[in-house]
C-alpha positions, 0 to 999 in steps of 0.5 A: 819641952819641944822635940822637932822630928820632921818637916813638910819641906820638900826633900829632894835628896836623901839625908845620907850625910845628915845621918852620917854626921849624927853617927860620927858624933855618937861614935866619937862620944862613945869612943873619946869622952871629952873630959879625957881629950882636952886637946881636941876641944877648942882651946881659947886664949892659948894660941891657934890650933887649926885641928881643934877647929874641926875636932871640937864640933864632933865632941859633947859634954854629956848624953843630954848635950849629945841627944839635944844637938843630934835631934836638932841636927836631924830636924834641920839637917834634912831640910838643908841636905834636901836642897844641897845634896850630901856633898853640898851639905857637908861642905856648908856644915863643916865650913860653918862649924870650922869657920866659927871655931877659927874666928873664936880662937883667933879673937880670944884674949889670952887672959883666961884659958877656956874650952869650947866644944859641941855641934850647936854652933853649926846647928844654929847655922843650919837653923838660919839656913832653914829660916832663910830657905824654907820659912813657910814650911813647918816642923813636926814637933812633939811637945811634952807638957807635964805628962800629956805629950802632943804633936804640933806643927810649928812654922820654921820662921817662928821656931828657928826665929825664936831660938836665934833671937833668944840667943842673940839677945842673951849674947848682947845682954852678956856684952858678947862675952864667950858663952853658949849664947854667943856660940849659938848667935855666931853660928846663926850669923855664919848660916845667914851669910852662907844662906844669902851667898848661896841664894845670890849665886843661885846655887840653891833652889828654893822654888821662890819660897825663900825669905828674900822672895817672900819679902819681895812679894815673889812667891813660888809655885808650891810652899809644901810640894813633895819630892821632885824626881830629880833636883841638882845638888850643889856639887852638880850645879858647881860642876855645870858652872865650871863647864864653859858650854854655850848658852842654849836659846830659850825654849819656845812655848810649845817646847815648854808645854811639852817638857812640862807635860812630861814632867807632870806625867812623871810626877803622877806616875811616881805618885808625887801628887803635890809636885804634879800639882805645883807644875800644873798651877805654875804652867797655867799661870805661865802659859795661858791656855795650857792644860793636860790631856783629859786622861792626865787631868782626871788622874790628877783629880783622882789623886787629889781626892784620894789625898782628901785635898778637897780645896785643890781637887775642887779647883782642878775639877772646876777648870776641867769642867770649864775647859775640857771638850768632853767633860765626864759627868762623873767629875761633875757629880764628884765635885758636887759630892765634895762640896756637899759632903766634905766642905759643907757647901750645899748651895755651891753643890746644887749649882754644880748639879744644875749643869747636868740633867738627870736625863743625860746620865746613866741610871746609877749616876742619875740616882747618885745625882738625886741623892746628892740633891736631897742631901744638899736640900736637907743641909740647907733646911737645917741651916748649914752656913757657907761662904757663898763664893765662886769656885774657880779653877787655877 
């Protein structure tokens, strides 16, 4: 059994709507048992009943049905709402659930009356949206195998892709007769259409990490960035488009650099380190020669070291040492320490230490340099293997 409970995808809006939908589902399950309220289920083969298009997606057959759907609704809902905002999430979620229900009821043949209920169709729509918008991000899952639970990180493209492909195959094997598999496949199709449409209209910001961009070889700034301080929701984007304001002229390079620096500092102040790193990398690719002031540069380095993000920290430190007018010797020693202690790269650490002489250091720093040299030489004598590649800044 696999239970998804969280994600490393960037969440720019609190999941208030996702939580609200879960609460409504639970309350309806408790207050209105499905077997006592057939009029609220989706009746197939007995005419058109628009109210059922909405009511059936909030009803469940039993506790297991409810729990399974709510776990998946949470895992995928927070990703979708994190990109669209509460109103956008509700609009898309209800549109997928209601639209799929309406289509099934309109196309049902009157040969045999059947009933359909549950949120799984809309939830498979959310899975398809996540597969399109955040394929490289992971789901945090509890995997229960016998009596030995473990925690896995499963890429969304594999997790959602497997479930969708499995039900699509089952639906086709059943000649697309009305079944749970067909409901799931229909929801995934609705999510795919909605996801592509919102991408086409530029109403969702996936930072270049959506499936279409990846297939075209256009990757974004950061596949696993943390929360940004402010992102427009789908509702805000639609309101902005409705206003016929004149287009602003493109900002100059100096204005872009200034704005990026302010945003970079804002993320550092809010301890949103991965978002600050994403801006740092993006601006250095976009504007040649862009770099933050030394005080902000060293703040980023310290934050990455605190998070034990060794690879990123070494890259930023190398750029700082190469480009700063007055690089701090402490940064050079810290870079050597990371290479030696944490990355098992004694040779690279020794090359970094060659860039500063003991005579140029204070007594405590000179002693630290000596200890690092001794440690690196000991590691090399013991046969520590390393990939002898150059460390470059971004």
